[in-house]
C-alpha positions in Angstrom: -116.8 22.2 -117.3 -113.2 20.8 -117.1 -112.5 23.0 -114.0 -115.5 21.6 -112.2 -114.4 18.0 -112.9 -110.9 18.8 -111.6 -112.4 20.2 -108.4 -114.6 17.2 -107.9 -111.6 14.9 -108.5 -109.6 16.7 -105.9 -112.4 16.3 -103.4 -112.7 12.6 -104.2 -109.0 12.2 -103.6 -109.3 13.9 -100.2 -112.3 11.8 -99.3 -110.3 8.6 -100.3 -107.4 9.7 -98.1 -109.7 10.4 -95.2 -111.5 7.0 -95.6 -108.1 5.2 -95.7 -107.0 6.9 -92.5 -110.4 6.2 -90.9 -110.1 2.5 -91.8 -106.6 2.3 -90.2 -108.0 4.0 -87.0 -110.9 1.6 -86.9 -108.6 -1.4 -87.0 -106.5 0.0 -84.2 -109.6 0.7 -82.2 -110.8 -2.9 -82.8 -107.6 -4.3 -81.4 -107.9 -1.9 -78.4 -111.5 -2.9 -77.6 -110.9 -6.6 -78.1 -108.0 -6.4 -75.6 -109.9 -4.4 -73.0 -113.2 -6.2 -73.3 -111.8 -9.7 -72.9 -112.8 -11.7 -69.8 -109.3 -11.5 -68.2 -109.0 -7.8 -68.6 -107.3 -5.9 -65.8 -105.8 -2.4 -66.1 -102.7 -3.5 -64.3 -101.6 -5.7 -67.2 -98.0 -4.9 -68.1 -98.3 -5.0 -71.9 -99.8 -2.8 -74.5 -103.0 -3.9 -76.4 -101.1 -3.2 -79.7 -98.2 -5.5 -78.7 -98.2 -8.2 -81.3 -95.5 -10.3 -79.7 -96.9 -13.3 -78.0 -93.7 -14.5 -76.4 -94.1 -12.5 -73.2 -96.6 -13.7 -70.7 -99.3 -11.5 -69.1 -97.9 -10.3 -65.8 -99.8 -9.4 -62.7 -98.8 -7.4 -59.6 -99.4 -8.0 -55.9 -102.6 -6.0 -55.9 -104.1 -8.1 -58.6 -103.1 -11.3 -56.9 -104.6 -10.2 -53.6 -107.9 -9.2 -55.3 -108.1 -12.3 -57.5 -107.5 -14.7 -54.6 -109.3 -12.7 -52.0 -106.3 -12.8 -49.6 -104.0 -10.3 -47.9 -100.5 -9.4 -49.1 -99.1 -11.4 -46.1 -100.9 -14.5 -47.4 -99.4 -13.9 -50.9 -96.0 -13.8 -49.3 -96.8 -17.1 -47.5 -97.6 -18.7 -50.9 -94.3 -17.5 -52.2 -92.4 -18.8 -49.2 -94.1 -22.2 -49.5 -93.3 -22.3 -53.2 -97.0 -22.3 -54.2 -96.6 -19.0 -56.2 -93.4 -18.1 -58.2 -92.3 -14.6 -58.8 -91.7 -14.2 -62.5 -89.8 -10.9 -62.3 -89.0 -8.0 -60.0 -88.9 -4.5 -61.3 -88.1 -1.6 -59.0 -88.8 -3.7 -55.9 -92.2 -4.8 -57.2 -93.0 -8.4 -57.8 -94.8 -9.6 -60.9 -96.4 -13.0 -61.4 -97.5 -14.8 -64.5 -101.3 -14.8 -65.0 -101.3 -18.6 -65.5 -99.6 -19.1 -62.2 -102.1 -16.8 -60.4 -105.1 -18.6 -62.0 -103.6 -22.1 -61.2 -103.1 -21.0 -57.5 -106.7 -19.7 -57.5 -108.0 -23.0 -58.7 -106.1 -24.9 -56.0 -106.8 -22.4 -53.2 -110.5 -21.5 -54.0 -111.5 -24.6 -55.9 -113.1 -22.6 -58.8 
């Protein structure tokens, strides 16, 4: 009888461990889905969904700016030359813009 209780206790410990790991995974999955199902989601975002630091802005590339504004790359370059859009940073010859700047330009340019 004592042996059976020890076996059951071992199984209960294993189940507890598995449930604890499953809970941790579900929390990570929740963060992941909240990030990717938000209204402003774009797969070209330059931050991880698990990144908890809020000090870095969401950055967008040229392709996103063109798609979001409905303009060509040449027009985006005109916006930059006129000072209507500011390049936040350049990495490996690629320009990145703050999402807030892109949305503000979209409001001014498209009116919505």
